[in-house]
C-alpha positions as CSV (number, residue, x, y, z in Angstrom):
1,M,53.8,78.0,97.5
2,P,54.1,76.3,99.9
3,S,57.5,75.0,100.1
4,P,57.7,70.7,100.9
5,S,58.2,69.4,104.3
6,I,61.9,68.2,105.4
7,A,60.4,64.9,105.4
8,S,59.3,65.6,101.8
9,E,62.6,66.0,101.0
10,F,63.8,62.7,101.9
11,Y,61.1,60.9,100.5
12,P,59.1,63.3,98.1
13,P,55.5,62.2,96.5
14,K,54.9,60.8,93.1
15,P,56.5,63.2,90.0
16,Q,54.4,65.5,88.8
17,W,56.8,66.7,85.9
18,S,58.8,64.5,84.0
19,P,61.4,65.1,81.3
20,K,58.8,64.9,78.3
21,E,58.1,68.2,79.4
22,I,61.5,69.5,78.6
23,P,61.1,72.5,75.9
24,S,63.2,72.1,72.5
25,Q,66.7,72.3,73.0
26,K,67.3,72.4,69.8
27,G,70.9,74.5,68.2
28,R,70.9,74.6,72.5
29,I,74.8,74.3,73.8
30,A,75.0,72.6,77.6
31,I,77.5,71.3,79.6
32,V,77.0,68.5,82.0
33,T,79.7,67.7,84.3
34,G,80.2,64.4,86.0
35,G,78.0,63.5,82.7
36,N,80.0,59.6,82.1
37,S,77.8,58.4,84.6
38,G,74.9,58.4,87.2
39,I,72.2,61.3,87.0
40,G,74.6,63.2,84.9
41,L,74.6,60.0,83.0
42,E,70.9,60.5,82.3
43,I,70.3,64.9,82.0
44,V,73.1,64.5,78.9
45,H,70.6,61.5,77.8
46,C,67.2,63.4,78.2
47,L,69.1,66.8,76.8
48,L,70.1,64.9,73.5
49,R,66.6,63.8,72.8
50,K,65.4,67.4,72.9
51,G,67.8,68.4,70.5
52,A,70.6,69.7,72.6
53,K,74.9,69.6,71.8
54,V,75.9,68.6,75.1
55,Y,79.5,68.2,76.7
56,I,80.2,65.7,78.7
57,A,82.8,67.1,81.0
58,A,84.6,64.2,83.2
59,R,87.9,63.3,84.5
60,N,88.0,59.2,83.5
61,E,87.6,59.5,79.6
62,A,87.3,55.8,79.3
63,K,84.1,56.3,81.2
64,A,82.7,59.0,79.5
65,R,83.6,56.8,76.4
66,N,81.7,54.3,78.3
67,A,78.5,56.1,78.6
68,F,78.8,57.0,74.6
69,V,78.2,52.9,74.3
70,A,75.6,53.4,77.3
71,L,73.4,56.3,75.9
72,H,73.2,54.4,72.4
73,K,73.0,50.5,73.6
74,D,69.3,50.5,71.9
75,G,70.0,51.6,68.9
76,E,68.8,55.0,70.3
77,T,69.3,57.6,67.3
78,Y,69.2,61.7,69.0
79,A,67.9,65.2,67.6
80,G,71.6,66.7,69.3
81,A,75.4,65.7,69.2
82,V,77.0,64.7,72.3
83,D,81.5,65.1,72.9
84,Y,83.7,64.7,75.3
85,L,85.6,66.5,77.0
86,H,88.2,66.3,79.7
87,L,87.8,68.2,83.1
88,D,89.0,67.3,86.8
89,L,87.4,70.0,88.7
90,A,89.6,69.6,91.5
91,S,92.5,70.9,89.6
92,F,92.5,74.9,88.4
93,R,94.8,73.7,85.6
94,S,92.4,71.6,84.1
95,I,89.4,73.8,84.2
96,E,91.6,76.1,83.1
97,Q,92.1,73.6,79.9
98,F,88.2,72.9,79.6
99,V,87.7,76.3,79.5
100,A,90.5,77.5,76.6
101,E,88.5,74.0,74.6
102,I,85.2,74.7,75.1
103,S,85.9,78.5,73.8
104,R,87.9,77.1,71.0
105,K,84.6,74.9,69.5
106,E,81.8,77.8,71.0
107,S,80.8,80.8,71.5
108,R,78.0,80.5,73.6
109,L,76.7,78.2,76.4
110,D,72.9,78.1,77.3
111,L,72.6,75.4,79.9
112,L,75.8,74.5,82.8
113,F,75.0,71.6,85.0
114,N,77.4,71.8,87.6
115,N,76.5,68.2,88.6
116,A,79.5,66.4,89.5
117,G,81.1,64.9,92.9
118,L,82.6,62.9,95.2
119,F,80.9,61.6,99.0
120,L,83.1,60.1,101.1
121,P,86.1,59.6,99.5
122,N,88.5,56.3,101.0
123,D,91.4,58.3,102.0
124,S,90.4,61.2,104.7
125,G,93.6,63.2,104.1
126,T,92.7,63.9,100.2
127,L,93.4,67.3,98.8
128,S,92.8,68.9,95.4
129,A,95.8,69.8,93.4
130,E,95.6,73.2,94.9
131,G,95.9,71.8,98.7
132,V,91.9,72.1,99.1
133,E,90.1,69.4,101.2
134,I,88.8,67.1,98.6
135,H,85.2,67.9,99.3
136,M,85.7,71.2,99.6
137,G,87.9,71.7,96.7
138,A,86.1,68.6,93.9
139,N,82.4,69.6,94.9
140,A,82.5,73.8,95.6
141,L,85.8,75.3,94.7
142,G,85.4,73.6,91.3
143,P,82.3,74.7,89.9
144,Y,82.5,77.9,91.4
145,Y,86.0,78.6,89.4
146,L,84.3,77.2,86.1
147,T,81.5,79.0,86.8
148,L,83.5,82.6,86.8
149,L,85.4,81.3,83.8
150,L,82.3,80.8,81.7
151,L,80.2,83.8,82.4
152,P,81.7,85.2,78.9
153,L,80.1,82.4,76.7
154,L,77.2,82.3,79.1
155,R,76.4,86.5,78.1
156,A,77.2,85.4,74.9
157,S,73.8,83.2,75.1
158,Y,71.9,85.8,76.6
159,K,72.7,87.9,73.8
160,H,72.5,85.0,70.8
161,N,68.6,85.1,73.0
162,S,68.0,87.1,75.4
163,S,64.1,85.7,75.5
164,V,65.4,82.0,76.9
165,P,68.0,83.0,79.6
166,P,71.2,80.9,79.6
167,R,71.0,78.9,82.9
168,V,73.1,77.2,85.5
169,C,72.7,74.3,88.1
170,F,74.4,73.2,91.2
171,T,74.2,70.5,92.6
172,S,73.3,70.2,95.7
173,S,71.5,68.1,98.4
174,M,69.6,67.3,101.6
175,G,73.5,66.5,103.1
176,H,74.2,70.5,103.1
177,R,71.4,70.9,106.5
178,L,74.3,69.0,108.1
179,A,76.4,72.4,107.5
180,S,74.0,74.2,109.8
181,R,76.5,77.0,110.6
182,G,76.6,78.1,106.8
183,F,80.6,78.7,105.6
184,D,83.1,79.3,108.5
185,P,86.0,80.9,106.8
186,K,88.2,79.5,109.9
187,Y,86.8,75.9,109.0
188,P,84.9,75.8,105.5
189,S,85.3,71.9,106.1
190,G,83.1,71.9,108.9
191,H,85.5,70.3,111.5
192,S,84.6,72.3,114.6
193,S,81.7,70.7,114.2
194,P,80.4,68.2,116.4
195,I,79.4,66.4,114.0
196,S,83.5,65.9,112.6
197,L,83.5,63.9,115.6
198,V,81.5,61.2,113.6
199,S,82.9,61.9,110.4
200,K,85.2,65.0,109.6
201,Q,84.5,63.2,105.7
202,L,80.4,63.3,106.3
203,M,80.8,66.5,107.9
204,A,83.5,68.1,104.9
205,Y,80.7,66.6,102.1
206,A,77.4,68.6,103.9
207,C,79.8,72.0,103.8
208,S,80.2,71.5,100.2
209,K,76.8,71.1,99.4
210,M,75.9,74.1,101.4
211,D,78.4,76.0,99.8
212,N,76.8,74.9,96.4
213,I,73.5,76.8,97.3
214,L,75.5,79.9,98.9
215,M,77.2,80.2,95.1
216,A,74.2,79.7,93.4
217,N,72.3,82.8,94.8
218,K,75.7,85.1,95.3
219,F,76.0,83.9,90.9
220,Q,72.2,85.0,91.0
221,R,73.4,88.6,92.9
222,S,75.6,89.3,91.1
223,F,75.0,88.8,87.8
224,A,71.4,88.9,87.2
225,N,71.8,92.0,85.3
226,D,74.0,89.9,82.2
227,G,70.5,87.9,81.7
228,I,71.7,84.8,83.5
229,I,69.5,82.5,85.8
230,F,71.0,80.6,88.7
231,N,69.5,78.0,90.6
232,S,70.8,74.8,92.7
233,C,69.1,71.3,93.2
234,N,68.5,68.8,95.7
235,P,68.1,66.1,93.2
236,G,67.3,63.5,95.4
237,N,68.5,60.5,97.2
238,I,70.0,58.4,94.4
239,K,71.2,55.0,93.6
240,T,74.4,56.3,92.4
241,S,78.5,55.7,92.0
242,L,79.0,58.6,94.2
243,T,80.4,56.6,97.4
244,R,82.0,54.1,94.8
245,N,85.5,55.4,96.5
246,A,84.4,55.0,99.9
247,S,85.8,51.9,102.3
248,N,84.6,52.4,105.5
249,L,81.9,50.2,107.5
250,S,79.2,52.3,107.2
251,T,79.9,53.6,103.3
252,L,79.8,49.4,102.6
253,F,75.8,49.3,104.9
254,L,75.0,52.2,103.1
255,N,75.9,50.9,99.8
256,H,74.2,47.1,101.2
257,F,71.1,47.5,102.8
258,I,69.6,51.2,102.6
259,N,70.1,51.9,98.5
260,P,68.2,49.2,97.7
261,V,65.4,50.0,99.4
262,F,65.5,53.6,99.6
263,L,66.9,54.9,97.0
264,H,65.6,55.8,94.2
265,S,66.6,55.3,90.4
266,T,68.9,58.0,88.4
267,E,66.3,58.1,86.1
268,L,64.1,60.4,88.8
269,G,67.4,62.2,89.8
270,A,67.7,63.7,86.9
271,L,64.4,65.2,87.2
272,T,64.8,67.9,89.6
273,P,68.4,69.9,87.9
274,L,66.3,69.3,84.0
275,Y,63.4,70.7,85.5
276,A,65.7,73.5,87.7
277,G,68.1,74.1,83.9
278,T,64.8,73.6,81.5
279,A,61.1,74.6,82.7
280,S,59.8,77.8,81.3
281,L,58.3,77.8,85.3
282,A,61.6,76.9,86.9
283,G,63.1,79.8,84.7
284,E,61.2,82.7,86.3
285,E,62.9,82.6,90.0
286,G,66.7,83.1,89.9
287,G,68.7,81.4,93.0
288,A,65.4,79.2,93.4
289,Y,66.7,75.9,95.6
290,F,64.6,72.9,93.9
291,V,63.8,69.7,95.9
292,P,62.2,66.0,94.4
293,W,60.7,65.4,92.2
294,A,61.0,69.0,90.8
295,R,59.0,71.2,93.3
296,F,60.4,74.7,94.6
297,G,62.0,74.4,98.4
298,E,63.7,76.3,101.0
299,P,67.2,75.6,101.6
300,L,68.6,76.0,105.6
301,P,67.7,79.6,106.2
302,I,71.3,81.2,107.1
303,A,72.5,79.4,102.7
304,L,70.1,82.6,101.9
305,D,72.4,84.9,104.0
306,H,73.8,87.8,101.9
307,K,77.1,87.7,104.4
308,V,77.4,84.1,104.7
309,Q,77.7,84.3,100.7
310,D,79.8,87.4,100.4
311,E,81.5,85.3,103.2
312,M,82.4,81.9,101.0
313,A,82.7,84.0,97.4
314,A,85.9,86.2,99.4
315,Y,87.3,82.8,100.5
316,F,87.2,81.0,97.8
317,D,88.4,84.6,95.4
318,A,91.2,84.3,97.8
319,I,92.7,80.9,97.0
320,I,92.0,81.8,93.2
321,A,94.7,84.5,93.7
322,R,96.5,83.2,96.4
323,H,97.4,80.3,93.0
324,G,97.6,83.7,90.7
325,R,94.5,83.0,89.0
326,N,91.3,84.8,88.8
327,T,88.6,84.7,85.7
328,D,90.5,86.4,83.0
329,I,92.9,83.6,83.1
330,A,90.6,81.2,80.2
331,P,91.7,82.4,77.5
332,H,89.5,86.2,76.6
333,P,85.8,85.9,75.2
334,K,86.4,87.6,71.6
335,G,84.7,90.8,72.4
336,S,81.5,92.3,70.3
337,W,83.7,96.2,70.8
338,T,86.5,97.3,68.5
339,P,87.9,100.1,68.0
340,K,86.6,100.5,64.5
341,E,83.5,102.0,66.1
342,M,85.2,104.6,68.1
343,P,83.7,107.9,67.2
344,N,85.6,110.4,65.3
345,L,87.7,112.8,68.0
346,T,88.5,116.0,65.9
347,G,88.9,118.7,68.0
348,R,89.9,116.3,71.1
349,I,93.6,116.4,72.4
350,A,94.6,113.4,74.6
351,I,97.5,112.4,76.9
352,V,99.3,108.9,76.4
353,T,102.0,107.8,78.7
354,G,104.2,105.7,77.7
355,G,102.7,105.7,74.4
356,N,105.8,105.3,72.4
357,T,105.8,100.9,73.0
358,G,103.2,98.6,73.3
359,I,99.9,99.0,74.3
360,G,100.6,102.3,74.7
361,F,101.8,103.0,71.0
362,H,98.5,100.9,70.0
363,T,96.7,103.8,71.7
364,V,97.9,106.6,70.1
365,E,97.8,104.9,66.4
366,E,94.3,104.5,66.9
367,L,93.4,107.8,68.5
368,L,95.1,109.6,65.6
369,R,92.9,107.2,63.4
370,Q,90.4,109.2,64.5
371,N,91.9,112.1,63.7
372,C,92.6,113.2,67.0
373,K,95.0,115.0,68.5
374,V,97.6,113.3,70.6
375,Y,100.4,114.2,73.4
376,L,103.2,110.9,73.1
377,A,104.5,111.0,76.9
378,A,107.2,109.0,77.7
379,R,110.9,108.7,79.4
380,D,113.2,108.2,76.6
381,K,113.1,110.5,73.8
382,T,115.3,108.6,71.2
383,R,112.8,105.6,71.8
384,A,110.0,108.3,71.2
385,M,111.2,110.1,68.7
386,D,111.6,106.6,66.7
387,A,107.9,105.9,68.0
388,V,106.5,109.2,66.0
389,A,108.5,108.4,63.2
390,R,106.6,105.2,62.8
391,L,103.4,106.3,63.4
392,G,104.2,109.2,61.2
393,A,104.7,107.4,58.2
394,Q,101.0,105.9,58.2
395,N,99.5,109.1,57.3
396,L,97.0,109.1,60.0
397,P,94.5,112.0,60.0
398,G,95.1,113.4,63.8
399,T,98.3,115.0,65.1
400,L,101.2,113.8,67.5
401,E,103.8,115.9,69.4
402,Y,106.1,114.8,72.1
403,L,106.6,115.4,75.7
404,Q,109.1,114.2,78.0
405,L,107.9,112.5,81.3
406,D,109.4,110.6,84.0
407,L,107.1,109.2,86.2
408,A,109.5,107.6,88.5
409,R,110.7,111.5,89.3
410,L,107.9,114.0,91.2
411,Q,109.6,117.0,89.4
412,S,109.1,115.5,85.6
413,I,105.7,115.1,86.6
414,K,105.0,118.5,87.3
415,D,107.7,119.8,84.7
416,F,105.3,118.1,82.3
417,S,102.2,119.2,83.4
418,T,103.5,123.0,83.0
419,Q,105.0,122.1,79.6
420,F,101.4,120.7,78.4
421,L,99.2,123.5,80.0
422,S,101.8,126.3,78.2
423,K,100.8,124.8,75.0
424,E,97.0,123.7,75.9
425,S,94.0,125.0,77.3
426,K,91.7,122.1,77.7
427,L,92.5,118.1,78.0
428,D,89.4,115.1,77.0
429,L,91.5,112.0,77.4
430,L,93.9,111.1,79.8
431,F,95.1,107.5,79.7
432,N,97.6,106.8,81.9
433,N,99.2,103.5,80.6
434,A,102.6,103.5,81.3
435,G,103.7,100.8,83.9
436,V,106.6,98.5,85.0
437,M,106.5,95.1,86.0
438,L,108.8,92.6,88.2
439,P,112.1,94.9,87.4
440,N,115.0,93.4,88.6
441,V,117.1,96.5,87.6
442,G,116.2,100.2,89.4
443,R,113.6,98.7,92.1
444,T,113.7,102.5,93.3
445,T,112.1,105.9,91.8
446,A,114.3,109.1,91.7
447,D,112.0,110.5,95.1
448,G,113.2,106.7,96.9
449,Y,109.9,104.3,96.1
450,E,109.4,101.0,95.0
451,L,109.7,101.8,91.8
452,Q,106.3,100.0,91.1
453,M,104.7,101.6,93.4
454,G,106.7,104.8,92.7
455,T,106.1,104.8,88.2
456,N,102.6,102.8,88.1
457,S,100.5,104.9,91.1
458,L,101.9,107.6,92.9
459,G,102.9,109.1,89.4
460,H,100.2,108.9,87.8
461,H,98.0,109.9,90.8
462,Y,100.1,113.1,90.9
463,L,100.0,113.6,86.9
464,T,96.2,113.2,87.4
465,E,96.4,115.9,90.1
466,L,98.1,118.7,88.0
467,L,95.9,118.4,85.2
468,L,92.4,118.7,86.5
469,P,92.4,122.1,85.0
470,A,92.5,121.2,82.4
471,L,90.3,118.8,82.7
472,R,87.9,120.6,83.6
473,N,88.3,123.5,81.2
474,A,87.1,120.4,78.7
475,K,83.7,120.3,80.4
476,K,83.5,123.9,80.2
477,L,84.1,124.6,76.7
478,D,81.8,121.5,75.6
479,P,79.0,120.5,78.2
480,S,77.8,117.6,76.4
481,F,81.0,116.0,76.6
482,A,82.8,113.9,80.0
483,P,86.4,114.2,79.7
484,R,88.0,110.8,80.6
485,V,90.6,109.6,82.9
486,C,91.5,105.4,82.7
487,F,94.2,104.1,84.8
488,T,95.7,101.0,83.4
489,S,95.4,98.6,86.5
490,S,95.7,94.7,86.1
491,I,94.3,91.2,86.8
492,G,97.7,91.5,89.0
493,H,95.6,93.8,91.6
494,H,94.1,90.8,92.3
495,F,98.0,89.6,94.0
496,A,97.8,92.7,96.8
497,S,97.2,91.9,100.0
498,S,93.7,91.6,100.8
499,G,94.0,94.1,103.6
500,P,92.9,98.3,103.9
501,F,95.7,100.5,102.7
502,N,98.7,100.7,105.0
503,P,100.8,104.0,104.6
504,E,103.9,101.7,106.5
505,D,103.8,98.7,104.1
506,V,102.7,100.6,100.5
507,S,104.0,98.4,98.6
508,G,102.3,95.5,100.5
509,M,106.0,93.0,100.6
510,K,105.4,92.5,103.9
511,A,101.9,91.1,103.7
512,S,101.1,87.8,104.7
513,R,98.4,86.8,102.6
514,L,100.3,85.7,99.5
515,I,102.9,84.9,101.1
516,V,103.3,82.3,98.6
517,L,104.4,85.3,95.9
518,P,107.4,86.9,95.7
519,E,107.4,90.4,97.2
520,W,108.1,92.1,93.7
521,T,104.9,90.6,92.6
522,R,103.2,91.5,95.4
523,A,104.0,95.2,95.0
524,Y,103.5,94.9,91.4
525,G,99.8,94.0,92.8
526,A,99.5,96.7,95.7
527,S,100.4,99.2,92.7
528,K,97.9,98.2,90.0
529,L,95.3,97.6,93.1
530,A,96.0,101.5,93.7
531,N,95.4,102.1,89.9
532,I,91.9,101.5,90.7
533,W,91.9,103.6,93.9
534,S,92.9,106.4,92.5
535,A,90.5,105.6,89.8
536,K,87.7,105.5,92.1
537,W,88.6,108.2,94.5
538,F,88.9,110.7,91.7
539,Q,85.6,109.8,90.5
540,R,83.9,110.5,94.1
541,H,85.8,113.9,94.7
542,Y,85.9,115.4,90.6
543,G,83.8,113.1,88.5
544,D,80.4,112.8,90.0
545,K,80.8,116.5,91.1
546,E,82.3,118.2,88.0
547,G,80.9,115.9,84.6
548,M,84.0,113.6,84.5
549,L,84.4,109.4,83.8
550,F,87.4,108.1,85.6
551,T,87.4,104.0,84.8
552,S,90.4,101.9,85.3
553,V,91.0,98.6,83.4
554,H,92.6,95.8,82.9
555,P,93.7,95.4,79.4
556,G,95.0,91.4,79.3
557,N,97.1,89.3,78.9
558,L,99.5,90.5,76.6
559,R,102.3,90.4,74.8
560,T,104.4,94.1,75.4
561,E,108.0,95.0,76.7
562,L,105.9,95.4,80.2
563,T,108.5,92.2,81.7
564,R,111.8,93.5,79.2
565,D,113.6,93.9,82.5
566,Y,113.4,90.0,83.3
567,R,116.0,87.9,84.0
568,G,117.7,84.6,84.9
569,L,114.6,81.9,84.3
570,T,112.0,84.1,84.1
571,G,113.7,85.8,81.9
572,L,114.2,82.5,79.7
573,F,110.9,81.5,79.5
574,M,109.1,84.4,79.1
575,P,109.5,84.3,75.6
576,I,107.7,81.1,75.1
577,I,105.0,81.8,77.6
578,S,104.0,85.1,75.3
579,F,103.9,83.2,72.3
580,G,101.7,80.3,74.0
581,F,99.4,82.0,76.4
582,L,99.8,86.2,75.8
583,Y,98.0,87.9,73.1
584,P,99.2,90.4,70.9
585,S,99.4,94.1,72.8
586,E,97.3,96.3,69.8
587,M,94.7,94.0,71.5
588,G,95.6,95.6,74.7
589,A,94.7,99.4,73.5
590,Y,90.7,97.9,73.0
591,T,89.7,97.9,76.6
592,Q,91.4,101.5,77.6
593,L,90.0,102.7,74.0
594,Y,86.9,101.7,75.0
595,A,86.8,102.9,78.0
596,N,87.6,106.5,77.7
597,T,85.9,107.3,73.8
598,S,82.7,104.9,74.0
599,P,79.4,106.3,74.3
600,E,78.6,103.0,76.1
601,A,80.9,103.3,78.6
602,T,79.1,105.8,80.6
603,E,80.0,104.4,84.4
604,G,82.3,106.2,86.1
605,G,84.9,104.6,88.7
606,A,84.0,101.3,86.5
607,Y,86.7,98.7,85.8
608,Y,86.7,96.9,82.5
609,V,88.3,93.6,81.6
610,P,88.9,91.9,78.0
611,W,87.9,92.6,75.9
612,A,85.5,95.7,76.9
613,R,83.6,94.0,79.3
614,K,82.8,95.4,82.3
615,I,83.4,93.2,85.8
616,E,83.8,94.0,89.4
617,P,87.2,94.5,90.6
618,S,88.7,92.5,94.0
619,A,86.4,93.9,97.0
620,I,89.3,95.5,98.7
621,S,89.7,98.3,95.5
622,H,85.9,99.1,96.7
623,D,86.9,100.3,99.8
624,E,86.6,104.5,100.2
625,K,88.5,104.4,103.5
626,S,91.7,103.0,101.7
627,Q,91.0,105.4,98.6
628,E,91.6,108.0,100.7
629,A,94.0,106.9,103.0
630,F,96.5,106.1,99.5
631,A,95.3,109.7,98.0
632,Q,96.9,111.7,101.3
633,W,99.6,109.3,101.2
634,C,100.3,110.5,97.4
635,K,100.1,113.9,98.8
636,A,102.2,113.7,101.8
637,Q,105.2,112.4,99.2
638,V,104.7,115.5,97.0
639,A,104.3,117.7,99.6
640,K,108.3,116.2,100.5
641,H,109.7,115.9,97.0
642,V,108.0,118.6,95.0
643,A,107.5,122.8,95.7
644,P,104.1,123.8,95.8
645,G,102.6,124.7,92.8
646,V,99.4,124.5,90.8
647,S,96.0,124.0,93.2
648,V,93.5,121.5,92.4
């Protein structure tokens, strides 16, 4: 259909669609950010009339309560229900608290209206809680992070009823046309534009509205297979309180002379986002841009450029990671898969490194429950035998044996593989689970490497190479089965440098991108990124060619002994943090058990997160040159410290 002209977008024709045409929303759950006033309040009003359960998400509780009064001022009753939850889009912490609360209240989300925004605030130097220019922080970065964290609930909506896909609408503006350069990571708020010479605030607002269109299209490209529809819209030139915080002369002139003559009512302003979020026709085209009143439109062409969309997402992802956050900071959604769904593993042989404690212990436990033969590989024999005794007391049907393995000594890894290969002719399942995190003692391995990189990454990469003959033989003995290897990574891989592998700075301690993080935190992130590189490298070189599966996982934010070496204030507060925000270690086994045993987990090189969900890791984890460079570095280190042995 022909797209409206820019002139008609500014002053549109009479609407051909009205909220009366919204289908019944009974049983559907919606969030409207900024739902306490203006366009947002009118969206809430219309959804309630159609039977939806609506959450008003807003910063000012008093105004939200006033909105409740306004909704019922004429004694109107609704088929739907309304509730209020606090949300400040200029604060990551507030966004996380909001998502935690909505996740406790609801198991799914059907409609998300990213409607809230601000325009030309009083103080041109105002920043968000994370130090981002306020238009960018509240209008763009905030909705981006909120949407990421709400993806599990949106996915659950599609699973609940795939015939009516969940929808997300980002409220943009005609003002995005001032941001003709799209997204510039050097000047994300557009301060290099000539327009910024007139008004930096206006240019920052325009860039934030361009970002809303970019992110709608980026989300659509990234998550279309999840059954979610992402769109953006220009609601029109509307009389709202958007400029309430402005005091300059141009805004006073706008409010007192232009608004009454040329601007439209909030009722009309709600038409286009409501159409994008509820109309059957609008649901047919994800990534669309709608203009007043409820018409398909075309944004600036650069808003549709995939490269620009990716640059914006990478910039926002970097800010999120820099503040120690990512999509899994919010409470992990309740999984649909549990170890009870594991297949019977009679005749299968598995190795679990670090199987004497925490996630590893519970991984061994569940494997034994399915009659698997398991080799518990751990450094400390006393602790390992204690674990063997505790597991033996459960009288599980599988068989358990302990073999000593010190991943911080390359010779120990070779000795372990030699001993295992003398006992078994095949290996079906390898869980590269053991690890250390932010150690305050013993910061180098026996071979002189930074302890986290040496143990978590180099050690497991070398172990996997040595065990390839046994994995190959498992495939040969049962061609219908794909032997599996799972590398336990972490959400912490986002703490690593976003640049390629650097053999001169293997642990990333010299990298400057995340300088706000301690060097040992960056080293941990680098070791967990290397785990993903290993999984993808082995998949390309061996898995795809020989019918094996190599994957990596983030097991979850868990209470384990991984932080047992913490000292000082961190050690003091860790128990408090653990019981407030972390999950039991037995739940940490879920995702890696899914990756290594579920018939559904068949994608080699995949990255899984709690609980048993596949998502994409950081962009640099996909870099094949870095994967190759890391593998070659591992090979060179082994050559320095271990005599030649088994060829793979």
